[in-house]
C-alpha positions as CSV (number, residue, x, y, z in Angstrom):
1,M,-22.5,-1.0,-18.1
2,L,-20.2,1.1,-16.4
3,T,-21.8,4.6,-16.1
4,Y,-19.9,6.5,-13.7
5,G,-17.0,7.1,-11.5
6,A,-15.2,9.4,-8.8
7,F,-12.7,9.6,-6.4
8,V,-14.0,11.5,-3.1
9,P,-12.9,12.3,0.1
10,H,-14.6,11.4,3.2
11,P,-14.5,13.7,6.3
12,A,-17.5,13.5,8.2
13,I,-16.9,17.3,8.4
14,I,-18.1,18.0,4.8
15,L,-21.4,17.5,6.1
16,E,-23.0,20.4,7.6
17,E,-24.7,18.1,10.1
18,V,-21.8,17.4,11.7
19,G,-19.7,20.1,10.8
20,G,-21.7,23.0,11.4
21,E,-19.8,26.2,10.9
22,E,-17.0,24.5,10.2
23,T,-18.2,23.3,7.1
24,K,-17.5,26.3,5.4
25,K,-14.4,26.1,5.6
26,V,-14.6,23.2,3.2
27,A,-16.9,24.7,0.5
28,Q,-15.0,23.7,-2.2
29,T,-15.3,20.3,-1.5
30,V,-19.0,20.4,-0.4
31,Q,-19.6,22.3,-4.3
32,A,-17.5,19.4,-5.6
33,M,-20.0,16.6,-4.5
34,K,-22.8,18.3,-4.9
35,S,-21.7,18.9,-8.5
36,L,-20.5,15.1,-8.8
37,R,-23.8,13.8,-7.6
38,A,-25.8,15.9,-10.8
39,R,-23.3,14.3,-12.8
40,I,-23.9,11.0,-11.6
41,E,-27.8,11.4,-11.3
42,V,-27.7,12.2,-15.0
43,T,-26.6,8.4,-15.7
44,R,-28.8,6.9,-13.9
45,P,-26.8,4.1,-12.2
46,E,-29.1,1.3,-10.4
47,T,-26.0,0.0,-8.1
48,I,-23.3,2.0,-6.7
49,L,-19.8,0.0,-6.0
50,I,-18.2,1.5,-3.7
51,F,-14.3,1.3,-2.0
52,S,-13.4,2.4,1.3
53,P,-10.0,2.3,2.9
54,H,-11.9,1.9,6.5
55,G,-14.1,-0.9,5.3
56,P,-12.4,-4.4,5.8
57,V,-8.6,-4.5,5.2
58,F,-7.2,-7.6,4.2
59,Q,-3.3,-7.9,3.4
60,D,-3.8,-10.4,0.7
61,G,-7.0,-9.7,-1.2
62,L,-10.4,-8.3,-0.8
63,A,-13.2,-8.5,1.4
64,I,-16.9,-7.3,0.1
65,R,-19.4,-6.5,2.8
66,G,-22.1,-9.6,2.9
67,G,-25.8,-9.7,3.8
68,R,-28.8,-9.0,2.1
69,R,-29.0,-5.2,2.9
70,L,-26.3,-2.3,3.9
71,Q,-26.5,-0.4,6.6
72,G,-25.1,2.1,9.3
73,S,-24.9,5.7,10.3
74,L,-22.6,8.6,11.5
75,G,-23.4,7.9,15.4
76,N,-20.0,8.9,15.8
77,F,-19.9,12.0,14.2
78,G,-22.9,13.0,16.2
79,F,-25.6,12.6,13.0
80,H,-27.9,9.8,13.7
81,R,-29.6,9.2,10.8
82,R,-29.6,6.0,9.1
83,W,-28.6,4.7,5.6
84,E,-29.9,1.4,4.5
85,W,-29.5,-0.2,0.9
86,E,-30.1,-3.2,-1.2
87,K,-26.8,-5.0,-1.2
88,D,-26.3,-6.2,-5.6
89,Q,-25.6,-9.8,-4.9
90,E,-25.4,-10.2,-8.4
91,L,-22.6,-8.3,-8.8
92,V,-20.9,-10.0,-6.0
93,Q,-21.0,-12.7,-7.0
94,A,-19.4,-11.6,-10.3
95,I,-16.9,-9.2,-8.5
96,T,-15.8,-12.9,-6.6
97,E,-15.2,-15.2,-10.0
98,E,-13.6,-12.5,-12.1
99,V,-10.8,-11.8,-9.3
100,A,-10.3,-15.3,-8.9
101,A,-10.1,-15.6,-12.4
102,E,-7.1,-13.4,-12.0
103,G,-5.3,-15.7,-9.2
104,L,-6.1,-12.9,-6.5
105,N,-8.2,-13.6,-3.0
106,C,-11.5,-12.0,-2.9
107,M,-14.1,-12.8,-0.2
108,E,-17.6,-12.2,1.0
109,L,-17.8,-11.2,4.8
110,N,-20.9,-13.8,6.1
111,E,-21.1,-13.7,10.1
112,E,-18.2,-16.3,10.4
113,F,-15.9,-13.8,9.2
114,L,-17.6,-10.9,10.7
115,F,-17.0,-12.9,13.8
116,R,-13.3,-13.8,13.5
117,Y,-12.0,-10.4,12.8
118,R,-14.2,-8.5,14.9
119,F,-15.5,-6.5,11.9
120,S,-18.5,-4.5,12.6
121,R,-21.8,-5.1,10.2
122,E,-22.4,-1.2,9.9
123,L,-20.9,0.3,7.2
124,D,-18.1,2.4,7.8
125,H,-17.6,6.7,7.4
126,G,-15.4,5.9,4.4
127,V,-18.8,4.7,2.8
128,L,-21.3,6.8,4.0
129,V,-20.5,10.1,4.0
130,P,-19.7,10.0,-0.1
131,L,-23.0,8.3,0.1
132,A,-24.8,10.9,2.3
133,F,-23.9,13.4,-1.1
134,L,-23.9,10.9,-4.3
135,A,-26.4,7.9,-3.5
136,P,-30.4,8.3,-3.3
137,E,-31.6,5.3,-1.3
138,N,-33.3,3.9,-4.2
139,V,-30.3,2.1,-5.9
140,R,-28.6,-1.2,-5.1
141,L,-24.9,-1.0,-3.0
142,V,-21.9,-3.0,-2.7
143,A,-19.6,-2.2,-0.4
144,T,-15.6,-3.4,-0.1
145,G,-12.7,-2.9,1.9
146,M,-9.3,-2.7,-0.1
147,S,-6.3,-5.2,-0.4
148,L,-2.2,-4.1,1.1
149,L,-1.4,-6.2,-1.9
150,P,1.7,-4.3,-4.3
151,W,0.2,-1.4,-6.1
152,L,0.1,-3.0,-9.5
153,E,-1.8,-6.3,-7.6
154,Q,-4.3,-3.2,-6.6
155,Y,-4.5,-2.0,-10.1
156,Q,-5.2,-5.5,-11.0
157,L,-8.1,-5.9,-8.8
158,G,-9.7,-3.0,-10.1
159,T,-9.5,-4.4,-13.4
160,A,-11.0,-7.6,-12.6
161,I,-14.0,-5.6,-10.8
162,G,-13.8,-3.6,-14.6
163,R,-14.9,-6.5,-16.1
164,A,-17.6,-7.6,-13.7
165,V,-19.0,-4.2,-13.8
166,R,-18.7,-4.0,-18.0
167,N,-20.7,-7.6,-18.2
168,S,-23.6,-6.6,-15.7
169,S,-26.9,-6.4,-16.9
170,R,-27.5,-2.9,-14.5
171,R,-26.3,0.5,-15.0
172,I,-23.1,1.0,-12.2
173,A,-21.1,4.2,-11.1
174,V,-18.2,3.1,-8.8
175,V,-16.8,5.6,-6.5
176,A,-13.6,5.2,-4.7
177,S,-13.3,6.7,-1.3
178,G,-10.2,8.3,0.4
179,D,-8.2,11.4,1.6
180,L,-5.3,12.3,0.6
181,S,-2.1,13.2,3.0
182,H,-2.9,13.5,6.5
183,C,-0.2,16.0,7.1
184,L,0.1,18.8,5.4
185,L,-0.6,21.4,8.2
186,P,1.0,21.4,11.9
187,G,-2.0,20.1,14.2
188,A,-3.0,17.8,11.7
189,P,-4.0,14.1,11.9
190,V,-0.6,12.8,11.7
191,A,3.1,14.9,12.5
192,F,3.5,17.7,9.9
193,D,5.6,16.6,7.0
194,P,6.5,18.5,3.5
195,H,6.3,15.4,1.8
196,G,2.6,15.3,2.1
197,E,2.2,18.7,0.2
198,E,4.6,17.4,-2.0
199,F,2.8,13.9,-2.6
200,D,-0.7,15.4,-3.1
201,R,0.3,18.2,-5.9
202,T,2.1,15.1,-7.7
203,L,-0.9,13.2,-7.7
204,V,-3.1,15.5,-8.6
205,N,-1.2,17.1,-11.4
206,L,-0.7,13.3,-12.5
207,L,-4.4,13.1,-12.7
208,K,-4.9,16.6,-14.2
209,E,-2.9,15.2,-16.9
210,K,-4.0,11.9,-16.8
211,K,-0.6,10.5,-16.4
212,I,-1.7,6.8,-15.2
213,K,1.5,4.6,-15.6
214,E,3.4,7.7,-14.2
215,I,1.4,7.0,-10.8
216,F,3.6,3.9,-10.6
217,S,6.9,5.7,-10.7
218,L,6.2,7.5,-7.5
219,P,8.7,6.9,-4.5
220,P,6.9,4.2,-2.0
221,V,8.6,6.1,0.4
222,L,6.7,9.6,-0.5
223,V,3.6,7.6,-0.5
224,E,4.6,6.1,3.0
225,K,5.6,9.5,4.5
226,A,2.5,11.2,2.9
227,A,-0.3,9.0,5.9
228,E,-3.2,8.9,3.1
229,C,-5.4,6.8,3.0
230,G,-6.5,6.9,-0.5
231,F,-4.0,6.0,-3.0
232,R,-4.8,1.7,-2.8
233,T,-8.7,2.9,-3.5
234,L,-7.5,5.2,-6.3
235,L,-5.4,2.4,-7.9
236,M,-8.3,0.1,-8.1
237,L,-10.6,2.7,-9.5
238,L,-7.9,3.1,-12.1
239,G,-8.0,-0.5,-12.5
240,V,-11.5,-0.5,-13.4
241,F,-11.1,2.0,-15.9
242,D,-8.4,0.1,-17.4
243,G,-8.9,-0.1,-21.1
244,L,-11.3,2.7,-21.7
245,E,-11.4,5.8,-23.3
246,F,-12.6,8.4,-20.4
247,N,-12.8,11.9,-19.1
248,L,-10.8,12.2,-16.3
249,E,-11.5,16.0,-14.3
250,V,-10.4,17.0,-11.3
251,L,-13.5,19.2,-9.8
252,S,-11.9,20.5,-6.4
253,Y,-8.9,19.4,-4.2
254,E,-8.4,21.5,-0.4
255,G,-6.5,20.6,2.5
256,P,-8.0,23.3,5.1
257,F,-7.3,21.4,8.1
258,G,-4.1,19.8,7.2
259,V,-5.9,16.5,5.7
260,G,-5.9,16.7,1.2
261,Y,-9.9,16.3,-0.1
262,L,-9.6,15.5,-3.6
263,V,-12.9,15.4,-5.8
264,S,-12.1,14.2,-9.4
265,A,-14.9,12.8,-12.0
266,F,-13.9,10.1,-14.3
267,A,-16.8,9.9,-17.3
268,P,-16.3,6.9,-20.0
269,Q,-16.9,7.7,-23.4
270,S,-16.4,4.2,-24.8
271,G,-16.3,0.4,-24.4
272,F,-13.3,-1.3,-23.6
273,D,-10.7,-2.0,-26.0
274,P,-7.6,-4.1,-25.4
275,E,-5.4,-1.6,-27.5
276,R,-5.9,0.8,-24.4
277,S,-4.9,-1.3,-21.5
278,I,-2.1,-0.3,-20.0
279,Y,-1.9,-3.3,-17.4
280,A,0.5,-5.5,-19.5
281,S,3.0,-2.9,-20.1
282,L,3.3,-1.7,-16.3
283,V,3.8,-5.3,-16.0
284,E,6.6,-5.3,-18.0
285,Q,8.0,-2.2,-16.3
286,R,7.9,-4.1,-13.3
287,K,9.8,-7.1,-14.9
288,A,12.3,-5.1,-17.1
289,V,13.3,-3.2,-13.4
290,V,14.0,-6.8,-12.0
291,R,16.4,-7.6,-14.9
292,D,18.3,-4.4,-14.6
293,R,19.0,-4.7,-11.2
294,R,19.7,-8.5,-12.2
295,R,22.3,-7.6,-14.8
296,E,24.5,-4.8,-12.8
297,E,24.0,-7.2,-9.3
298,S,27.2,-7.7,-7.4
299,P,29.2,-10.8,-7.2
300,L,27.7,-11.0,-3.5
301,V,24.3,-10.1,-4.4
302,R,24.5,-13.3,-6.9
303,L,25.7,-15.3,-4.3
304,A,23.0,-14.7,-2.4
305,R,20.4,-15.1,-5.1
306,R,21.8,-18.1,-6.7
307,T,22.3,-20.1,-3.2
308,V,18.1,-19.1,-2.9
309,E,17.4,-20.4,-6.1
310,N,19.3,-23.1,-5.6
311,Y,18.1,-24.5,-2.3
312,L,14.4,-23.7,-3.6
313,L,14.5,-25.7,-7.0
314,G,17.0,-28.8,-5.2
315,T,19.6,-27.9,-7.7
316,E,23.1,-28.7,-6.7
317,E,25.5,-27.1,-9.0
318,E,28.6,-25.1,-7.3
319,I,28.2,-21.5,-7.5
320,E,31.7,-20.1,-8.8
321,L,32.1,-16.6,-8.9
322,P,34.5,-14.0,-8.9
323,L,33.9,-13.2,-5.1
324,P,36.1,-9.8,-3.7
325,P,38.9,-10.3,-0.9
326,E,36.1,-9.4,1.6
327,A,34.6,-12.2,1.1
328,Q,37.0,-14.5,2.2
329,K,37.0,-12.8,5.4
330,P,34.8,-13.5,8.5
331,A,32.2,-10.9,9.0
332,G,28.2,-10.1,10.1
333,V,26.0,-10.2,7.0
334,F,22.3,-9.2,6.7
335,V,20.7,-10.6,3.4
336,S,17.4,-8.8,2.6
337,I,15.0,-9.9,0.2
338,K,12.2,-7.1,-1.5
339,K,9.7,-8.2,-3.7
340,H,7.9,-5.3,-5.6
341,G,9.7,-2.7,-3.4
342,N,8.0,-4.2,-0.4
343,L,10.1,-6.7,2.3
344,R,9.9,-10.0,1.8
345,G,12.9,-11.3,3.8
346,C,15.7,-9.6,6.4
347,I,17.8,-12.2,8.5
348,G,21.5,-11.2,9.4
349,T,24.3,-11.6,12.1
350,I,25.9,-8.9,14.1
351,F,29.4,-10.9,14.7
352,P,30.4,-13.6,12.0
353,T,29.4,-17.1,12.8
354,Q,31.0,-18.7,9.5
355,P,34.5,-18.9,8.2
356,N,34.3,-16.2,6.0
357,A,31.8,-14.0,4.7
358,A,31.1,-15.8,1.7
359,E,29.9,-18.7,3.4
360,E,27.7,-16.0,6.2
361,I,26.0,-15.0,3.0
362,R,24.6,-18.1,1.8
363,H,23.5,-18.8,5.3
364,N,21.7,-15.7,6.0
365,A,20.1,-16.0,2.3
366,I,18.5,-19.0,3.4
367,A,17.5,-17.8,6.3
368,A,16.2,-14.6,5.1
369,A,14.1,-16.3,2.3
370,F,12.7,-19.4,4.2
371,H,12.9,-18.7,8.2
372,D,12.0,-14.8,8.8
373,P,9.3,-14.9,11.2
374,R,7.4,-12.3,9.6
375,F,7.1,-13.8,6.3
376,D,5.7,-17.1,4.6
377,P,8.9,-18.9,3.1
378,V,9.9,-17.7,-0.6
379,Q,7.8,-20.2,-3.1
380,A,9.3,-21.0,-6.7
381,E,7.1,-19.0,-8.6
382,E,8.6,-15.8,-7.0
383,L,12.1,-16.1,-7.6
384,D,11.7,-13.9,-11.3
385,E,10.3,-11.4,-9.0
386,L,12.5,-10.8,-6.2
387,V,15.8,-8.6,-5.7
388,Y,18.4,-9.0,-3.4
389,S,20.7,-6.6,-1.3
390,V,23.9,-7.5,1.2
391,D,25.0,-5.3,3.9
392,L,29.0,-6.2,5.2
393,L,28.9,-5.0,8.8
394,K,32.1,-3.6,10.0
395,A,32.6,-3.7,13.8
396,P,30.1,-2.2,16.1
397,E,31.0,0.6,18.6
398,P,29.6,2.5,21.6
399,V,28.4,5.7,21.7
400,S,27.8,7.8,24.5
401,G,24.3,9.0,23.3
402,P,22.1,9.6,20.3
403,E,23.9,12.9,19.1
404,E,26.4,10.1,18.2
405,L,24.3,8.5,15.5
406,D,23.6,9.6,11.7
407,P,20.9,7.3,10.3
408,K,22.1,7.3,6.9
409,R,25.9,6.3,7.6
410,Y,25.6,4.3,10.5
411,G,23.2,1.3,11.7
412,V,22.3,1.3,15.7
413,I,22.2,-1.6,17.8
414,V,19.9,-1.0,21.0
415,R,20.5,-3.1,23.9
416,R,18.5,-3.3,27.7
417,G,19.6,-6.6,29.7
418,S,19.2,-9.3,27.2
419,R,16.9,-7.7,24.5
420,T,18.8,-6.8,21.5
421,G,17.7,-4.5,18.4
422,L,19.0,-3.8,15.5
423,L,18.7,-1.3,12.7
424,L,20.6,-1.2,9.3
425,P,21.5,2.5,8.1
426,D,20.5,4.4,5.3
427,L,16.9,2.6,4.7
428,E,13.9,4.1,3.3
429,G,11.8,6.2,5.6
430,V,14.0,6.3,8.3
431,D,15.6,10.1,7.7
432,T,16.1,10.8,11.7
433,V,18.0,9.1,15.1
434,E,14.7,9.3,16.7
435,K,13.0,7.0,14.6
436,Q,15.9,5.0,13.8
437,I,16.4,4.0,17.7
438,A,12.5,3.7,18.3
439,I,12.3,1.3,15.1
440,A,15.3,-0.5,16.8
441,K,13.8,-0.4,20.2
442,Q,10.4,-2.0,18.9
443,K,12.1,-4.3,17.0
444,A,13.9,-5.7,20.7
445,G,10.7,-5.6,22.6
446,I,11.7,-2.3,24.6
447,S,9.2,0.1,24.8
448,P,9.6,3.6,24.4
449,K,10.9,4.7,27.5
450,E,13.5,2.7,28.4
451,E,16.9,3.5,28.8
452,V,19.1,1.7,26.4
453,E,22.6,0.9,25.6
454,L,23.8,2.5,22.6
455,K,26.4,1.1,19.6
456,R,26.8,2.1,16.1
457,F,28.4,0.3,13.1
458,E,28.8,1.1,9.5
459,V,28.4,-1.3,6.7
460,I,29.6,-1.9,3.1
461,R,26.2,-2.4,0.9
462,Y,26.1,-4.3,-2.4
463,F,23.4,-4.5,-4.9
């Protein structure tokens, strides 16, 4: 059964053996962790399950640490005590089966995987720092990393894990390890960004008010700019509690070193009730976004979408759409495809290669869906989840320097010899000329310090 849950930070400095006098600056966090330990001890857990963002991370699934016993130390932080726990193999097996039943990937890391992916056998600080406060050595342990799946699938992982926990014969406490924004102050681990404070404040308030569904409406660019490392483990923890009545209490929040440290407690009050589950409504909410987008999509976007669908499904019907006059003229075109807010493919041409823009769209839509080397080809089961945009490029013009650029209005082309990189304008998260040029250089394989020729261009963007 599920006895308790917690979301906790993992900076080694909250341990006096590491931080010394500096630990006094995080006194609120230390006191909250001690309070949390007392609360967890009352529930007498036999196993602690912990999610760490610094454990093994895979793009498309969850990794669970293998081996009969789990151990590690904080020697890298000057604290050489070793911790060791017996692994709860029964729970590992149950989690693996429940996650597979959801159609998601989950694996226990054996010696072969550790060698192949060069993962350490030692537990990471995302596990050890929280457990130094929370876990006696006589409990069993299961330690996982996290995935880079879309947010809802990350939550779905948690719902599957929640079933495994509830069906276990043991008493289990679940801990999500993670820090919030890393850019709260100048001198923080990531360059100061005011979005960090906004993200932390918004998320903490949503948790205090127990507005779980609203968490999924946070702007992705806000989460990205916060440079956090705990959002995905929190989504997993919330998934574990899906369908349960529970008390959620924020015990402390502070950020004296420029990183947000949140300690929160999740106390289950009753058993699972499908009527309380929000997972199905979150799925429907995401589908509604795609349906609304398609109801309003422009003819050029519909042309790109239906071209991909017909190509994949083998349909040979002619696509007859009322296309605007600009579609009859030659133009460079970029077709972008996204899935659940993440890029799924983007291919384009700076200058026209087809008789007109409509043919350019068809050609580049196929390339974006099936030939973008960064992604696997689109599959039929994904079609209903994809959204498209089309950019018609105006003729590029040379500029004398960065001062003539504007990432909101202009795209940029960088060139050095035969290497060329392009970045479209008005992209989420690209709000400075410096960042725009840096990304374009990276795409071209040009080092940051190399001089480049610059061109700018405008686009007509269709959704």
